[in-house]
C-alpha positions as CSV (number, residue, x, y, z in Angstrom):
1,M,48.4,150.4,100.3
2,I,46.8,150.0,96.9
3,L,50.0,148.5,95.4
4,E,50.7,146.0,98.3
5,G,52.4,142.9,97.2
6,K,53.5,144.5,93.9
7,T,57.1,145.1,92.7
8,A,58.0,148.2,90.6
9,L,61.1,148.7,88.6
10,I,61.8,152.4,88.1
11,T,64.6,153.7,85.7
12,G,66.3,157.0,86.2
13,A,65.4,156.9,89.9
14,S,68.3,158.7,91.5
15,R,66.7,162.2,91.5
16,G,63.8,164.3,90.2
17,I,60.6,162.5,89.0
18,G,62.2,159.1,89.3
19,A,63.1,159.5,92.9
20,A,59.6,160.8,93.8
21,L,58.0,157.9,92.0
22,A,60.2,155.5,93.9
23,V,59.2,156.8,97.3
24,G,55.7,157.4,96.2
25,L,55.0,153.9,94.9
26,A,56.6,152.5,98.1
27,K,54.3,154.6,100.2
28,H,51.4,153.0,98.4
29,G,52.6,149.5,99.2
30,A,55.0,148.5,96.3
31,N,58.5,146.9,96.8
32,T,60.8,148.8,94.4
33,V,63.8,148.2,92.2
34,I,65.4,151.5,91.6
35,T,67.9,152.0,88.9
36,D,70.2,154.6,87.4
37,L,73.6,155.0,85.8
38,D,76.5,153.7,88.0
39,R,77.9,157.3,88.4
40,Q,74.6,158.2,90.2
41,S,75.2,155.4,92.8
42,D,75.4,157.9,95.8
43,E,72.2,159.7,94.8
44,L,70.5,156.3,94.3
45,A,71.6,155.1,97.7
46,K,69.9,158.2,99.3
47,V,66.7,157.4,97.4
48,A,67.0,153.8,98.7
49,A,67.2,155.1,102.2
50,Q,64.0,157.2,101.7
51,V,62.2,154.3,100.3
52,G,63.4,152.2,103.3
53,E,61.7,154.6,105.6
54,T,58.3,153.4,104.2
55,E,59.2,149.9,105.3
56,Q,58.8,148.5,101.8
57,K,61.7,146.5,100.3
58,C,64.0,148.2,97.9
59,L,66.9,147.1,95.7
60,A,69.2,149.6,94.1
61,L,71.0,148.6,90.8
62,P,73.2,150.4,88.3
63,L,71.6,150.4,84.8
64,D,72.3,151.8,81.5
65,V,69.0,151.6,79.6
66,T,70.8,151.9,76.3
67,N,72.6,148.5,76.7
68,K,70.3,145.5,75.9
69,S,72.4,142.9,77.8
70,V,72.7,145.1,80.9
71,V,69.0,145.7,80.8
72,E,68.1,142.0,80.6
73,S,70.7,141.3,83.4
74,V,69.1,143.8,85.7
75,V,65.6,142.6,85.0
76,G,66.9,139.1,85.8
77,E,68.5,140.1,89.0
78,A,65.4,142.1,90.0
79,T,63.1,139.1,89.3
80,D,65.3,136.8,91.3
81,A,65.2,139.1,94.2
82,F,61.4,139.7,94.4
83,G,59.9,136.9,92.2
84,Q,58.5,139.0,89.6
85,I,58.2,142.5,88.2
86,D,54.6,143.8,88.2
87,I,55.1,147.4,87.2
88,L,57.7,149.0,85.0
89,V,58.3,152.8,85.0
90,N,60.3,153.9,82.0
91,N,61.5,157.3,83.4
92,A,65.2,157.5,82.5
93,G,65.8,160.5,80.2
94,I,68.1,163.3,79.1
95,L,67.7,166.8,77.8
96,L,70.5,168.9,76.4
97,P,68.7,172.0,74.8
98,K,70.0,173.1,71.5
99,P,68.4,174.6,68.3
100,L,67.9,171.9,65.6
101,E,70.1,173.8,63.2
102,E,73.0,173.5,65.5
103,L,72.4,170.0,66.6
104,D,75.1,167.4,66.1
105,E,74.5,163.8,65.4
106,K,76.1,162.6,68.6
107,T,73.6,164.6,70.7
108,W,70.7,163.5,68.5
109,D,71.8,159.9,68.9
110,A,72.2,160.1,72.7
111,H,68.7,161.4,73.2
112,F,67.1,158.7,71.1
113,D,69.2,156.0,72.7
114,V,68.1,156.9,76.3
115,N,64.6,158.5,75.8
116,A,63.3,156.1,73.0
117,K,65.4,153.0,72.7
118,G,65.6,152.7,76.5
119,V,61.9,152.4,76.6
120,L,62.0,149.7,74.0
121,L,64.8,147.6,75.6
122,C,63.3,147.9,79.2
123,T,59.8,147.0,78.0
124,N,60.8,144.1,75.9
125,A,62.8,142.7,78.9
126,V,59.9,142.6,81.3
127,L,57.2,141.6,78.8
128,P,57.9,137.8,78.8
129,Q,57.1,137.3,82.4
130,M,54.2,139.6,82.3
131,R,52.8,137.7,79.4
132,Q,53.2,134.5,81.3
133,R,51.3,135.9,84.2
134,K,48.7,137.6,82.1
135,S,49.2,140.7,84.0
136,G,51.4,143.8,84.1
137,R,51.6,147.6,84.2
138,I,53.9,149.7,82.0
139,I,54.2,153.4,82.5
140,N,56.2,155.5,80.2
141,I,57.3,159.0,81.4
142,A,56.9,161.2,78.2
143,S,56.4,165.0,78.2
144,I,54.0,167.6,76.9
145,A,57.0,168.6,74.7
146,G,56.2,165.4,72.7
147,R,52.7,166.8,72.1
148,Q,53.7,170.0,70.3
149,G,57.4,170.5,70.2
150,V,59.5,173.3,71.9
151,P,62.2,175.6,70.5
152,T,65.7,174.3,71.5
153,Q,64.1,171.0,72.3
154,G,63.1,169.5,69.0
155,H,65.3,166.4,69.4
156,Y,63.9,165.8,73.0
157,A,60.4,166.4,71.8
158,A,60.9,163.9,69.0
159,T,62.0,161.3,71.5
160,K,59.0,162.0,73.8
161,A,56.6,161.8,70.8
162,T,58.3,158.4,70.1
163,A,57.6,157.3,73.6
164,I,53.9,158.3,73.3
165,T,53.7,156.3,70.0
166,L,55.4,153.3,71.6
167,T,52.8,153.5,74.3
168,R,50.0,153.4,71.8
169,V,51.4,150.5,69.8
170,Y,52.6,148.4,72.7
171,S,49.1,148.7,74.2
172,Q,47.6,147.1,71.2
173,E,50.3,144.4,70.9
174,V,50.2,143.2,74.6
175,G,46.7,144.1,75.7
176,M,45.3,140.6,75.0
177,D,47.7,139.3,77.7
178,G,46.3,141.6,80.4
179,I,49.1,144.1,80.3
180,T,48.3,147.8,80.2
181,V,50.7,150.4,78.8
182,N,50.1,154.1,79.4
183,A,52.1,157.4,79.4
184,I,52.4,160.3,81.7
185,C,53.3,163.7,80.0
186,P,54.6,166.0,82.7
187,G,54.6,169.7,82.0
188,I,57.1,171.9,83.6
189,I,58.3,170.1,86.7
190,L,60.8,171.9,89.0
191,T,63.4,169.2,89.1
192,E,67.1,170.0,88.6
193,M,66.7,169.5,84.9
194,G,63.5,171.5,84.8
195,K,65.2,174.4,86.5
196,N,68.2,174.3,84.3
197,N,66.1,174.3,81.2
198,L,64.0,177.3,82.4
199,G,67.2,179.1,83.0
200,S,66.0,182.1,84.8
201,Q,63.5,183.3,87.4
202,E,61.7,185.4,84.6
203,N,61.1,182.2,82.7
204,I,59.8,180.5,85.9
205,D,57.4,183.4,86.5
206,H,56.2,183.4,82.9
207,W,55.2,179.7,82.8
208,T,53.8,180.0,86.3
209,N,51.4,182.7,84.9
210,V,50.7,180.7,81.8
211,A,49.5,177.6,83.9
212,A,45.8,177.5,84.8
213,L,46.7,176.4,88.3
214,K,49.2,179.3,88.5
215,R,52.1,177.1,89.7
216,L,54.6,174.8,88.2
217,G,54.9,171.1,89.1
218,D,56.8,169.3,91.9
219,P,58.0,165.8,91.2
220,D,55.5,164.5,93.8
221,D,52.7,165.8,91.4
222,I,53.5,162.8,89.2
223,V,53.0,160.2,91.9
224,G,49.2,160.2,91.9
225,P,48.8,159.6,88.2
226,A,51.5,156.9,88.4
227,V,49.8,155.1,91.2
228,F,46.6,155.2,89.2
229,F,48.2,153.6,86.1
230,A,50.0,151.0,88.3
231,S,47.0,149.9,90.3
232,D,43.7,148.1,89.5
233,L,41.9,151.5,89.4
234,S,43.0,151.8,85.8
235,N,42.1,148.1,84.8
236,F,40.3,149.4,81.6
237,V,42.7,152.1,80.7
238,T,45.5,151.4,78.2
239,G,47.3,153.2,75.3
240,Q,46.7,156.6,76.9
241,A,48.9,159.6,77.4
242,L,47.9,161.8,80.4
243,N,49.0,165.4,80.5
244,V,50.0,166.4,84.0
245,C,51.0,169.9,83.5
246,G,48.8,172.2,85.7
247,G,46.9,173.5,82.7
248,I,49.6,174.6,80.3
249,Y,48.6,172.3,77.5
250,F,45.1,171.1,76.6
251,H,45.3,168.6,73.7
């Protein structure tokens, strides 16, 4: 129960990596505030029920990470419910593959609004209370796509590169207040989004063979690194972006 007594707020928690992190952090002792878009309320409720099985407290709230006033309201409600937010996991993200040459402005803007601005707005909303306590953990879920770029995912990769850069800059701007900021860069994780992106069993087999571990990721594979960054085990680690990809990417 390494996170006992801590409260974690997780965005994009209705499915995939976000859902796994909600349950995983709870299993390690954290109370959780799980959030996602209002249209995902049924899925979010199912995750809340799973978290409830761990006997940790859970609050499910609708959240659009692109809306500053809504973000601040949700952070306020979560803080009122649990007293404070110790851990923020910026996980909310979208991916609609398309070659850059065919990309329309609306799709470009939507990706940056969720994947990049969402990180900014949520982080800024929790920082005042973390600064006051001289303690806090911020974990940004980026991607190995942000390391090198991927065909048909240039816009997504650009947002994840932004998330990595925000991680590095925030760490330097808030480190003096005892707050650490780190990123996790998942490889190919077999979530609904991941499977849709791969498109075929042939692609799944290809990337399985490329990976050093000869398998692709499960959402639960992200839990261990997140617990590390959220806990006192990582007290002297900040501004880092950790690849969690089974050995697909090595830089």
